[in-house]
N, C-alpha and C positions, 0 to 999 in steps of 0.2 A: 538435683534429681533429676531425673530420666525423663525425660516429657514422652506420653502415650503417644502414639499417631491416632489420630481421632478415623474412625470409620466414616465408609461413604454414607451421608445422612439419606440415603432414598434406602426406604423399608422394602424389604421383600412381598413380592404380591403374597396375599394369605390363599391359601389352596380350599377347595369348593366348601369342607367343610369346617374350617375357619370362616369362611362368609355366610354360612348359615349359621353359626355359633353365634357369630355380630348380630346378625339378624333379629335373632330369638332375643338376645342383650336389648336391643335397638327399641322392636315388639314392648317389651316390659319397661324400657323407660317413656314411654309413648304413652302407657298404660294409666303408669302412674301420672304422670302430668296433666292427662284426659281428667283421672279421680280428683284430682287437687283443683281443679278450677282453672288448670292452662298455668300453674307454675308449681314448678318443684324447687322446694330448698336444696340448697347445693349436697349436704349432710345425709340426707336422701337419695337424693343420683348417689353420691358415693360408694352410699348403702348397698344398693341396687346390682350395681357396676363393681363392685369388688366382693361383696358377700352374702348376695342372694342366691341359694343353693341350686346347684347345678348351672348357672347362668355366673356368678359372678367372677372373676381373674381369680380369686382364692378358694374358688369353691366350684369353681368345674371342670377340676384334676388334668384340666391341657397344661402341656408343654409351656414354660415361660420362656422369655428371651433374655440369654446374659449367660456364663458360666452358671452364676447360680438363684438366676430368678431375676432378681430385681438390680443387677448394679446396670444396668441398660438405663435408670432413671437418674443416674448419679451425676449431678451436674459437673461433678470436677472431673468425671472422666471420660464424659464425650457431650455431644450436646445434639446428639438425636433426640433426648427428651423435651430440650428446647425448644427444637425445631417444630417436633410433632405436636407439641401448644400452641405452637406459633402459628401452625397450621389451621386449628380451630378454633383462635380468637382472630384470626383471619376471617375466618369467615363469620364469627357473631358480630362482629365491627362494619364488614360489608352488610349483612342485612341491616342494621340498624342505624348505620351510616344515612348519610344523603341520597333519597330518591329522586333522581329528576321527573316530573312529571310532564314537561312540557312546556312551553313559550305562554307567556300574559297576550292576549289579544289586543289590550288596548297601552300596553308600554315596550312590547315584543321582546320584556325581558322572562329570562326561564324564573321557572316556578319548581318549588324543592318541597319537600319532606325533611325531615331532620329529628331528631334526636336531642333534645335538651337539659339543662339540669333539671328544671319542672315539669317534662314530658315530651310528650311528643307536639311540633310546629312545623305552621307552613310559611313560606321563606320569598317573597318575587325578588329578584336579582343577584348577582353576584358578586360574592365581597371581596374580588381580585380587579374588579373595572366597576362598578357601582357604586357611588360613595355615598348614597341613601337605600336601604333595607326595607321594606315593607315586612313586618313577622303576624301571623295570627295562630294563636294555640286552636287546636282540631276541637272541636265540640266531644260532648263523652260517647262513648261508643263507634267514633269513626280509629279507625287503625291508620298507621302510616304503612303499612304493608299495602292496604288494598282502596286507599284513596284516590282517587279522579283527580285529573285537573280541572275538572268542571267543579266536583264539590270543592277543591282547595280554594278553587278561585272565588267561591262564596263567601268564604270566609274573612275576605278583605271589605265586603260590602256593610262591616256597622262602620261608623256609624252609620245607620240608615235615616235619611229623610224620609216621616212618615206623609211630611203635610205640613198646613195650616191651621192655625185655630186661635182664633179671638186674637189677629193678625200679627201672632210670632208663631215661629216656626219650631214645630215637632219633631224631636230626632230620639232614636234608641241608640243605645252605645253599649263598651263593658267598662268599667273602671277599677279602681283598686278596689274597689268594695263590691262589684261584682256589676251584674246587668244595671240599666236604667233608663228610665223615658227622663226628658227635657223639656220644660216648655220656658223660655223665657232665661231667668235665673233660676224657677226653680227644678229641683232635681226628687225621683220618686222611685225609690230602687221597687225593680219587678218582684213579681211574687215566683214562689216554686216554681208555678204552673208555667209561668210566661217564661217564653223563647221569642232572645233579639230578632232571631232570625225571622219567625215568624207573624208578631206583634203586631196587630191594626192598629190604624191612629184611635181607633175610638176608644179601643182599651188601653190605649196609653195612655190621655186626656182621661181616662177616668180615674186611673190611679193619680197620676197629677193632683187633682181636682181635689180625690180622696185625702191627697197629704196635706194640700192648703185647708180642706176642711177643719182638720185636725189641729192644724196651727192656728187658725184663728179661733176656734173653741179652746183655747188653752187659757187666755183671758175671761175671765167671767164677768170680771166687776173690777175697772178701777177709775182713778180720780185726778181731772184737771194738775189741781197744784199740788198733788201728792207724790210720790213713789213706791206706796203703797201698791197692792194687787190683788188679789182674790186668782189664784190658776188652779186651773185643772195639772194633775201632774201622775203618776205612775201607778200613785198609791191613792189618790184621789184630793180632793178639793185642797187649797192651802192658800197662806199668808205669806207673800215673802215683798222686803223692801229693796232689794238688792244684797243687802248684808245680813240679814236675819228672816229664817222660817219660819214662820209659829200655823198652829193647830186653829182647826175649825172644829167647834164642839158638833156631836154626831146631831143632834137636834133642833139646827141648825141652819135655814138655805141658804145656803154661801149667795146668791142674789141677791140674797133680802139683806145681808151685812150692810153696816152703815161706817162713815170714816170714823167716827169716833169706838164704833166697838172692835176695828179691826186694828186701830191701833192701841187700843186697849188689852185684846187677846196677843198683840205682836209682842207685848211689853211682860204678859202673863207667860207667855208659852215660846218666845222664841229663842231659837238657838242658831250660831253661825251659819252664814251658807257655805256653801264646801269650800268656797275660794279664802273661806277666813281659818279654817281650822287649824293651818298651817301655823297662821301670825300668832293663834292662842298658846298652841304648843311651845312654840317657841320662847314666848314671855315667859311661859311658864317655866323651862330650863335657865335662863337671864337669873329668873329671881331664885332658884335653888341652887345656882352657881355665886351669886353673893353674897349667902348665910355662910357660907363653909369656911372661907380662908382666915376669919379670924379668930374664929375658936380649934382649928388644926395646926398654928405654928406653932404652940408652948409643945408639941406633942411633935413635932419634925422635930425640934431642935433635941428633946430628950432621945429619940430615935437616933437620932446622928451621933449623939454623946454615948450612945451603948457601942455603933458598929465601932465608933474610935476606938472604945476601951476592948474591943472585943478584938482588935486587929491588935492592939497593941500586945495583949496576953498571947494573941499567935505569934507575933514576930519573936518575945522575950523566950518562950518555948521554944523556937526553932533553935537561935542563938544555944542557950542552956542544954541541947541538943546533942551541939554539933562537938567531938571531940578533935585536940590537935595531936593528940597521939592514938588511932583504931586500934583497935586489936582484930586482926585477924578473925573473920566470924569460925563458928565451931559448926561442923553440916550440922544439918535438922537431923539426917535418915543416916542410920548405921548400914554400912553393907553388911548382905547377907550371903549365905552360900545358898546356890541355886540348884535343886534338883530334880532331876526331870522325872515327871508324875505325880510333882509335889505344888503345894500352891506353896510360894514364895512370901515370906512373915515377914515386914516389915516394922520392929521397934521404931516406937517415937521417945526421943529420949526424956529423960528427967526433969524437970521442971530447971535444977537448979544447972543442966547443962546447956538451958537456952542462950543464946548469943544477947536476947533481951533482957 
């Protein structure tokens, strides 16, 4: 196969009319991006770039590149199209890639913003020279294209130490389940209106003590010599000994119940606690499997006999069908004359002429 000579990959400079037309197409795309809140799906972009009346590549009436218009874009013929796309992709990668902001005044390491799998983030350090890097996600409303060095450094102030309360340090940070406040071993989630970067000591202590209060109020009543407790739950007060959960009558005050009453209610209304459901289902399944084998054994034997009989019949039938001197097969269809302009009619042979 003759190899085609690849042309020069440098595109010719567009004339003033082409530049003006390109500016109009660009303005239409920018307007569409703004109308859609800053994001334009690829389908809509292609629709404007190719088919917009008077603007699109196929709808503007301008002369197309190549002998017949679109052969320039065929990767089998030239690398021109690939080089053109690579130029645009390179610009996008440059815009969305790492952006150096400056130097961290404490460590002297470079500070940059990057686009990661889960969104934009700030980084202190260089992966090529530093063993340990620091990362912090950008806050809502921040853009990696406009964030400053000062704003990026603020992101690394978490966890923040807010001060001491009751002899213990209070701090805030962001964990797996979102922003939180901590005092000692107690963690409390921040509310939607709380900002971990600006929350003060008093608010953090309030949230922690609110959670501790809920934990203290969970146990309504308990007895020293018994595992049974009267508890506050998500759907109201209930009784539990860790294995069974029981209901409390609506006309009874939970705190007034005695141990004897609680034990009786648990015996009457108790249901397995969540961790017991799995064991109960497993036991039921085992009971079912124990009963089944004894009754189904004869059926399996009978089924096996039927299968053996069917197999034997098939083997006999196959042996009876094979002939030691087979006759040549007769044609199923008879040849007919073909006349131009007329349909060909093919007659099937009579039943006695069939080969079987």
